[in-house]
MARLUM-890402 format. One record per residue (C-alpha): residue number from 1; x, y, z; residue in three letters. Coordinates in Angstrom, 2 decimals, m for minus. Each point is the difference from the previous one (the first is absolute). Example, Ala and Ser with C-alpha at 12.3 -4.5 7.8 and 13.67 -1.06 7.14 Angstrom:
2
 seq      px      py      pz type
   1   12.30   m4.50    7.80  Ala
   2    1.37    3.44   m0.66  Ser
***
This chain:
326
 seq      px      py      pz type
   1    0.01   m0.01    0.00  Met
   2    1.70    3.19   m1.25  Leu
   3   m1.47    2.77    2.08  Tyr
   4    0.28   m1.39    3.43  Asp
   5    1.20    1.97    3.07  Ala
   6    3.68   m0.99   m0.36  Glu
   7    0.13    1.20   m3.66  Tyr
   8   m1.69    3.28    0.77  Leu
   9    2.34    0.60    2.85  Thr
  10    3.03   m0.71   m2.12  Arg
  11   m1.22    2.17   m2.81  Ile
  12   m0.72    2.91    2.34  Glu
  13    3.61   m0.23    1.29  Asp
  14    1.31    0.04   m3.57  Leu
  15   m2.11    3.02   m0.79  Ile
  16    1.43    1.85    2.91  Arg
  17    3.51   m0.66   m1.27  Val
  18   m0.91    1.48   m3.40  His
  19   m2.10    2.95    1.19  Leu
  20    3.03    2.42   m0.13  Pro
  21   m0.03   m0.56   m3.83  Ala
  22   m3.18    2.17    0.05  Trp
  23    1.35    2.43    2.58  Gly
  24   m1.90   m1.60    2.94  Leu
  25    1.78   m1.17    3.14  Pro
  26    0.00   m3.70    0.94  Pro
  27   m2.18    0.82    3.04  Asp
  28   m2.80    1.68   m1.99  Ala
  29   m3.51   m0.97    0.84  Ala
  30   m0.77   m3.12   m2.07  Leu
  31   m3.39   m1.67   m0.19  Ser
  32   m1.45   m2.81   m2.14  Leu
  33   m2.83    1.30   m2.20  Leu
  34   m1.06   m3.21   m1.85  Ser
  35    0.98   m3.49   m1.17  Ile
  36   m1.48   m1.15   m3.24  Ser
  37    2.19   m0.83   m2.95  Glu
  38    2.72    2.13    1.65  Asn
  39    0.76    1.29    3.44  Ala
  40   m0.56    3.79    0.32  Thr
  41    1.34    2.17    2.84  Phe
  42   m0.24    3.72    0.88  Arg
  43    3.22    1.68    1.20  Ala
  44   m0.22    3.43    1.68  Thr
  45    2.69    2.36    1.38  Ser
  46   m0.64    3.67    0.32  Gly
  47   m1.38    1.34   m3.28  Ala
  48    0.94   m3.18   m1.91  Arg
  49   m2.88   m2.38   m0.47  Asp
  50    0.46   m2.98   m2.32  Leu
  51   m1.82   m3.19   m0.88  Val
  52    2.51   m2.82   m0.76  Leu
  53   m1.02   m2.97   m1.98  Arg
  54    1.99   m3.24    0.37  Val
  55   m0.91   m2.10   m3.02  Tyr
  56   m1.04   m3.63    0.37  Arg
  57    2.97   m2.15   m0.93  Pro
  58   m0.19   m1.92   m3.15  Gly
  59   m3.07    1.84   m1.48  Tyr
  60    1.38    2.89   m2.21  His
  61    3.38    0.19   m1.62  Thr
  62    1.99    3.26    0.51  Pro
  63   m0.89    0.97   m3.61  Ala
  64   m3.69   m0.40    0.73  Glu
  65    0.22    2.19    3.06  Ile
  66    1.92    2.63   m1.76  Arg
  67   m2.70    0.01   m2.71  Ser
  68   m2.72    0.45    2.55  Glu
  69    1.87    3.00    1.45  Leu
  70    0.56    1.40   m3.53  Ala
  71   m3.80    0.01   m0.61  Trp
  72   m0.71    1.66    3.37  Ile
  73    2.52    2.71   m0.88  Glu
  74   m1.52    0.52   m3.42  Ala
  75   m3.54    0.28    1.44  Leu
  76    1.19    2.60    2.41  Arg
  77    1.99    1.94   m2.58  Ala
  78   m3.00    0.04   m2.35  Asp
  79   m2.39    0.91    2.95  Asp
  80   m2.26   m2.90   m0.89  Ile
  81   m1.05   m1.23    3.41  Val
  82    0.95    0.75    3.68  Pro
  83    2.48   m2.55    1.22  Thr
  84    2.78    0.29    2.52  Pro
  85    3.39    1.21   m1.12  Arg
  86    2.83   m2.56   m0.08  Ile
  87    2.77    1.13    2.40  Ile
  88    3.49   m0.90   m1.25  Pro
  89    2.97   m0.46    2.43  Thr
  90    2.42    2.79    0.60  Leu
  91    2.18   m1.50   m2.83  Asp
  92   m3.02   m0.07   m2.31  Ala
  93   m0.96   m3.76    0.10  Arg
  94   m3.66   m0.76   m0.40  Arg
  95    0.40   m3.70    0.67  Leu
  96    2.16   m1.18    2.87  Val
  97    1.21   m3.57    0.45  Glu
  98    0.56   m1.25    3.57  Ile
  99    1.66   m3.10    1.11  Asp
 100   m2.09   m2.30    2.20  Asp
 101    2.50   m2.63    1.03  Gly
 102    1.25   m0.61   m3.58  Gly
 103   m3.45    0.40   m1.53  Thr
 104   m0.65    3.32   m1.82  Pro
 105   m3.09    2.01    0.89  Arg
 106   m0.98    3.03   m1.95  Arg
 107   m1.47    3.22    1.39  Met
 108   m1.52    3.23   m1.22  Ala
 109   m1.17    3.24    1.76  Ala
 110   m2.94    2.25   m0.62  Phe
 111   m1.30    3.22    1.57  Ala
 112   m2.56   m0.59    2.69  Phe
 113   m3.41    1.33   m1.08  Val
 114   m2.78    0.45    2.47  Pro
 115   m3.46   m1.56   m0.60  Gly
 116   m2.13   m3.00    0.74  Ala
 117   m1.45   m2.96   m1.87  Glu
 118   m3.51    0.80   m1.41  Pro
 119   m2.55   m1.88    2.08  Gln
 120   m3.02   m2.09   m1.16  Glu
 121   m2.47    2.74    0.96  Gly
 122   m2.23    2.35   m1.75  Glu
 123    2.92    1.82   m1.68  Asp
 124    1.38   m3.08   m1.74  Leu
 125   m1.83    0.56   m3.42  Pro
 126    1.30    3.58    0.02  Arg
 127    3.51   m1.24    0.42  Trp
 128   m0.58   m2.66   m2.69  Phe
 129   m1.18    2.73   m2.37  Arg
 130    3.28    1.84    0.79  His
 131    2.04   m3.20   m0.51  Leu
 132   m1.60   m0.67   m3.33  Gly
 133    1.43    3.33   m1.27  Gly
 134    3.36   m0.82    1.57  Ile
 135    0.10   m3.33   m1.78  His
 136   m0.90    1.67   m3.36  Ala
 137    2.89    2.51    0.46  Arg
 138    2.43   m2.88    0.94  Leu
 139   m1.19   m1.98   m3.15  His
 140    0.45    2.95   m2.35  Ala
 141    3.50    0.64    1.44  His
 142    0.96   m3.68   m0.48  Ala
 143   m1.18    0.02   m3.57  Arg
 144    2.12    3.08   m0.94  Gly
 145    3.01   m0.30    2.26  Trp
 146    3.32   m0.80   m1.67  Ala
 147    1.24   m2.61    2.41  Arg
 148    3.81    0.15    0.82  Pro
 149    2.27   m2.62   m1.47  Gln
 150    0.04   m3.17    2.02  Gly
 151   m3.39    0.67    1.60  Phe
 152   m1.43   m3.42    1.11  Thr
 153   m3.06   m0.87    2.14  Arg
 154   m1.96   m3.13    0.51  Lys
 155   m2.85   m0.95   m2.32  Val
 156   m3.25   m0.70    1.69  Trp
 157   m1.91   m2.11   m2.43  Asp
 158   m1.95   m3.25    0.45  Phe
 159    2.96   m2.18   m0.02  Glu
 160    1.91    2.00    2.72  Ser
 161   m3.16    0.27    2.11  Met
 162   m1.89   m3.37   m0.22  Leu
 163    1.90   m1.90   m2.64  Gly
 164    3.28   m1.75   m0.45  Ala
 165    2.37    2.62    1.47  Arg
 166   m1.94    1.45    3.03  Pro
 167    1.83    2.84    1.65  Leu
 168   m1.96   m0.20    3.23  Trp
 169   m0.42   m3.76    0.38  Gly
 170   m2.61   m2.51   m1.12  Asp
 171   m3.58    0.82    0.72  Phe
 172   m0.55   m3.80    0.58  Arg
 173    2.02    0.37    3.16  Ala
 174   m2.54    2.38    1.45  Ala
 175   m0.49   m0.29    3.75  Leu
 176   m2.69   m2.48    0.96  Gly
 177   m0.78   m0.86   m3.66  Leu
 178   m1.60   m3.55   m0.29  Asp
 179   m0.20   m2.24   m3.22  Ala
 180   m3.46    1.31   m1.13  Pro
 181    1.25    3.59    0.53  Gly
 182    3.07   m0.72   m2.04  Arg
 183   m2.14   m1.24   m2.84  Val
 184   m2.13    3.20    0.18  Leu
 185    2.96    2.25   m0.15  Leu
 186    1.68   m1.94   m2.76  Glu
 187   m3.17    0.31   m2.06  Arg
 188   m0.21    3.68    0.85  Thr
 189    3.67    0.44   m1.10  Ala
 190   m0.85   m1.59   m3.34  Gly
 191   m2.95    2.37   m0.60  Val
 192    2.16    2.88    0.88  Leu
 193    2.74   m0.97   m2.53  Lys
 194   m2.75   m0.19   m2.66  Asp
 195   m1.52    3.43    0.98  Arg
 196    3.41    1.66    0.13  Leu
 197    1.11   m1.02   m3.54  Ala
 198   m2.20    2.54   m1.81  Pro
 199    0.85    2.67    2.53  Leu
 200    3.78   m0.32   m0.64  Ser
 201    0.33    2.40   m2.85  Arg
 202    3.15    2.17   m0.33  Pro
 203   m1.92    3.21    0.88  Asp
 204   m1.38   m1.61    3.20  Ser
 205    3.22   m1.07    1.49  Phe
 206    2.89    2.19    1.41  Gly
 207    1.85    1.32    2.95  Leu
 208   m2.29    0.31    3.10  Ile
 209    0.27    0.45    3.73  His
 210   m1.74   m3.32    0.48  Ala
 211   m0.56    0.24    3.84  Asp
 212   m1.79    3.31    0.78  Leu
 213   m2.13   m1.57    2.67  Arg
 214   m1.18    2.05    2.92  Leu
 215    3.16   m0.72    2.04  Ala
 216    2.07    1.60   m2.66  Asn
 217   m1.93    3.35   m0.01  Leu
 218    0.51    2.85    2.42  Leu
 219   m2.99    2.24    0.27  Ala
 220    0.61    3.52    1.43  Glu
 221   m2.72    2.53   m0.48  Gly
 222   m1.01   m0.24   m3.65  Glu
 223    3.27   m1.47   m1.03  Arg
 224    0.92   m3.61   m0.72  Leu
 225    3.69   m0.93    0.03  Thr
 226    1.09   m3.22   m1.73  Leu
 227    2.62   m2.18    1.71  Ile
 228    1.62   m3.41   m0.53  Asp
 229    0.74   m0.49   m3.64  Phe
 230    1.73   m3.31    0.88  Asp
 231   m2.40   m2.07   m2.16  Asp
 232   m0.13    2.36   m2.95  Cys
 233    0.39   m1.98   m3.26  Gly
 234   m1.56   m0.72   m3.32  Phe
 235   m3.68   m1.19    0.07  Ser
 236   m3.47    0.95   m1.08  Trp
 237   m0.77    3.72    0.65  Phe
 238   m3.40   m0.93    1.31  Leu
 239    1.56   m2.44    2.44  Tyr
 240    0.92    3.09    2.08  Asp
 241   m3.61    0.17    1.18  Phe
 242    0.13   m3.60    1.25  Ala
 243    3.04    0.85    2.06  Ala
 244   m1.79    2.89    1.49  Ala
 245   m2.63   m2.20    1.43  Val
 246    2.37   m2.53    1.45  Ser
 247   m1.29   m1.68    3.12  Phe
 248   m3.38    1.76   m0.28  Ile
 249   m1.24   m2.04   m3.05  Glu
 250   m3.08   m1.21    1.89  Gln
 251   m1.19    3.44    1.07  Ser
 252   m3.62    0.62   m0.90  Pro
 253    1.22    3.43   m1.19  Arg
 254    2.25   m1.43   m2.72  Leu
 255   m2.45    0.96   m2.80  Pro
 256   m0.01    3.60    1.38  Glu
 257    3.71    0.09    0.18  Leu
 258    0.38   m1.24   m3.54  Lys
 259   m2.44    2.68   m1.30  Ala
 260    1.93    2.67    1.85  Ala
 261    3.31   m1.18   m1.28  Trp
 262   m1.21   m0.11   m3.61  Leu
 263   m1.58    3.49    0.39  Ala
 264    3.32    1.40    1.37  Gly
 265    1.98   m1.75   m2.79  Tyr
 266   m2.31    1.46   m2.75  Arg
 267    0.81    3.52    1.27  Thr
 268    3.48   m0.52   m1.32  Arg
 269   m0.19   m2.64   m2.64  Ala
 270   m2.58   m2.21   m1.83  Pro
 271   m0.42   m3.62    1.17  Val
 272   m0.32   m2.84   m2.59  Pro
 273   m3.25   m1.56   m1.02  Ala
 274   m0.88   m2.75    2.37  Gly
 275    2.07    1.35    2.90  Ala
 276   m2.51   m0.71    2.65  Glu
 277   m0.20   m3.71   m0.81  Ala
 278    3.81   m0.06   m0.27  Ala
 279    0.35    1.37    3.53  Leu
 280   m1.95   m2.90    1.45  Asp
 281    2.49   m2.37   m1.71  Val
 282    2.98    1.88    1.34  Phe
 283   m1.45    0.06    3.51  Val
 284   m0.42   m3.72    0.00  Met
 285    3.51   m0.42   m1.36  Leu
 286    1.46    2.30    2.66  Arg
 287   m1.94   m1.84    2.76  Arg
 288    1.54   m3.32   m0.95  Met
 289    3.42    1.51   m0.23  Leu
 290   m0.30    1.40    3.50  Leu
 291   m1.27   m3.39    1.20  Thr
 292    3.29   m1.49   m1.18  Ala
 293    1.86    2.99    1.57  Trp
 294   m1.58   m0.54    3.38  Val
 295    1.16   m3.56    0.06  Ala
 296    3.52    0.73   m1.26  Ser
 297    0.40    3.10    2.38  His
 298   m1.56   m1.58    3.11  Ala
 299    2.49    1.79    2.37  Glu
 300   m1.35    3.46   m0.94  Thr
 301   m2.61    1.71    2.11  Pro
 302   m2.29    0.45   m2.98  Thr
 303    0.06   m3.73   m0.77  Ala
 304   m0.47   m0.98    3.52  Gln
 305   m3.04    2.34    0.30  Ala
 306   m1.45   m1.55   m3.17  Met
 307    0.56   m3.73    0.74  Gly
 308   m2.32   m2.78   m1.00  Val
 309   m2.91    2.38   m0.08  Gly
 310    1.51    1.65   m3.09  Tyr
 311    0.04   m3.26   m1.89  Thr
 312   m3.61   m0.74    0.92  Asp
 313   m0.86    3.48   m1.39  Gly
 314    1.83   m0.69   m3.16  Thr
 315   m1.91   m3.27   m0.49  Leu
 316   m3.25    1.86    0.36  Ala
 317    1.09    2.71   m2.40  Leu
 318    1.10   m2.78   m2.45  Ala
 319   m3.40   m1.55    0.08  Glu
 320   m1.74    3.20   m0.67  Gly
 321    2.46    0.92   m2.79  Phe
 322   m0.47   m3.33   m1.76  Leu
 323   m3.78    0.31    0.32  Ala
 324    0.10    3.33   m1.73  Arg
 325    2.45   m1.03   m2.60  Gln
 326   m2.20   m2.97   m1.01  Gly
***
């Protein structure tokens, strides 16, 4: 289990050794913000206030991380969306490699931005309308941006999600999944593969954030700040909506959120014909992907909070999805 107490203590000690690279003393206030794909800490000393991300070992290559940081810098330079500034070290490094007993760990720093995750209350459709416009701006930028030489990010397609090369584990290993449930999910995966084929046109696929769920949004007044581009990669543009409703796919307000997101998107760009039906396909795809993630990241607080109940919910959604798909 990667993110156990011993690992986090060791990483915190390593971070303290390297804080002077950003002009902070080793005894700066340091607190753990989150554990998901990565471990994220906040370091504060005087006026200096940084968010330090220690990347999950073995997930991204250095070239992939540098590509993520390059897109963030381009989005900020072009004033596309609010997202925290990357803070380089005093000697201008954006990505720092630290030695964990002979194993390299990689770390990047960002400016701390105040705000809180939007909550599932009455304002959520308003935030989703705002988010739809944000996604439209991101997609327009991705379509027109001249990516730097060597830019490389993962491809989020059927094969890398539910197929032969799953990046987040096998959905068949879902927590508490029995034999009939496995058959149901395998059938659902087959239908998804068929439905995705006509949606996979060149103009429907490109560089996206791929994980703008509520936990990766900071609301402050009327402003939404986007964080955590760690999963950005090449996928269907409309998949971004499915990522936005991660872990709330069974909410009775999902149709309202979908309508709000589409309305916001249309304020910036047209949506393709059949988008509403396509969004349902992507929501089911994302739900199955997250079901695999919960099983393969069982040590994270998010996965522990979901547990077997999340698998049960996936089965219920799969039954409804298959009934609607005929």
